[in-house]
C-alpha positions in Angstrom: 0.0 0.0 0.0 1.3 3.4 -1.0 1.6 5.8 2.0 0.5 8.8 -0.2 -2.9 7.2 -0.6 -3.6 7.4 3.1 -4.5 11.1 3.4 -7.2 11.2 6.1 -6.9 10.9 9.9 -9.5 8.4 11.2 -10.2 7.7 14.9 -11.0 4.1 15.8 -13.6 3.8 18.5 -14.3 0.8 20.8 -17.8 0.1 22.2 -18.6 0.6 25.9 -17.5 -2.3 28.1 -19.9 -5.0 29.2 -19.8 -3.6 32.8 -21.3 -0.3 31.6 -24.8 0.4 32.8 -27.6 -0.4 30.3 -30.6 1.5 29.2 -34.2 0.1 29.5 -33.7 -1.4 26.0 -30.5 -3.3 27.0 -28.0 -1.1 25.1 -24.9 0.2 26.9 -25.2 3.8 28.0 -21.5 4.5 28.3 -19.3 6.4 25.9 -17.3 4.9 23.0 -13.6 5.1 23.8 -10.8 6.1 21.4 -8.5 3.1 20.5 -6.1 4.9 18.1 -5.9 7.5 15.4 -4.7 6.2 12.0 -4.0 7.3 8.5 -6.6 6.0 6.0 -8.1 6.4 2.6 -11.8 7.4 2.9 -13.9 7.0 -0.1 -17.7 7.7 -0.3 -19.2 4.8 -2.3 -22.9 5.6 -2.2 -25.9 6.7 -0.3 -29.5 6.0 0.1 -32.6 7.7 1.4 -34.9 5.7 3.8 -38.3 6.5 5.1 -38.5 5.7 8.8 -40.6 7.1 11.6 -42.6 9.5 9.3 -39.4 11.1 8.0 -36.8 10.6 5.4 -33.2 9.7 6.5 -30.1 9.8 4.4 -27.6 7.0 4.8 -24.1 7.5 3.5 -21.8 4.6 2.7 -18.0 4.8 2.9 -15.1 2.5 2.2 -12.2 3.0 4.6 -8.8 1.5 3.7 -6.0 1.5 6.3 -2.9 -0.4 7.2 -3.6 -3.7 9.0 -4.8 -3.0 12.6 -4.9 -6.1 14.8 -8.2 -6.6 16.6 -10.3 -4.3 14.4 -13.8 -5.8 14.0 -17.4 -4.9 13.1 -18.0 -4.0 16.8 -15.8 -0.9 16.4 -16.6 2.5 14.8 -14.7 5.1 12.9 -14.9 8.9 13.6 -14.0 11.1 10.6 -14.6 14.8 10.2 -16.9 15.0 13.2 -19.0 12.2 11.8 -19.3 8.6 13.1 -19.4 5.5 11.0 -20.5 2.0 11.9 -18.3 -0.8 10.4 -20.4 -3.3 8.4 -17.6 -5.4 7.1 -13.8 -5.7 7.7 -11.8 -7.4 5.0 -8.0 -8.0 4.9 -5.6 -8.9 2.1 -3.7 -12.3 2.2 -0.5 -10.7 3.5 -2.3 -8.9 6.3 -0.9 -5.5 5.3 -4.1 -3.6 4.7 -7.8 -3.6 5.8 -10.8 -2.5 3.8 -13.9 -1.6 5.8 -17.3 -0.9 4.4 -19.2 1.5 6.7 -22.4 3.5 7.0 -22.9 6.8 8.9 -24.4 6.7 12.4 -26.8 9.5 13.2 -26.2 10.7 16.7 
């Protein structure tokens, strides 16, 4: 992977721990914690408009390419330009030198 292609700073976020208090719906109420800040290539690959709860919502899809980062899974999130993205899929090459993650924007 060419270093010049990795032009964006992306923050990797880990979910709240299992010991974090939960809401009435069973979801953790704690904050996501920063794992690391890495250089990445961020490419917008599409978007969609969905109708939910009597309103239209725009969903943006991105592909984030970064150097191999051990332990990165679909449970993590990325933060980029004050926006948060949920990782849908993490793919690696055979040499374990790079990761390609497909993501969607999380509305907070």
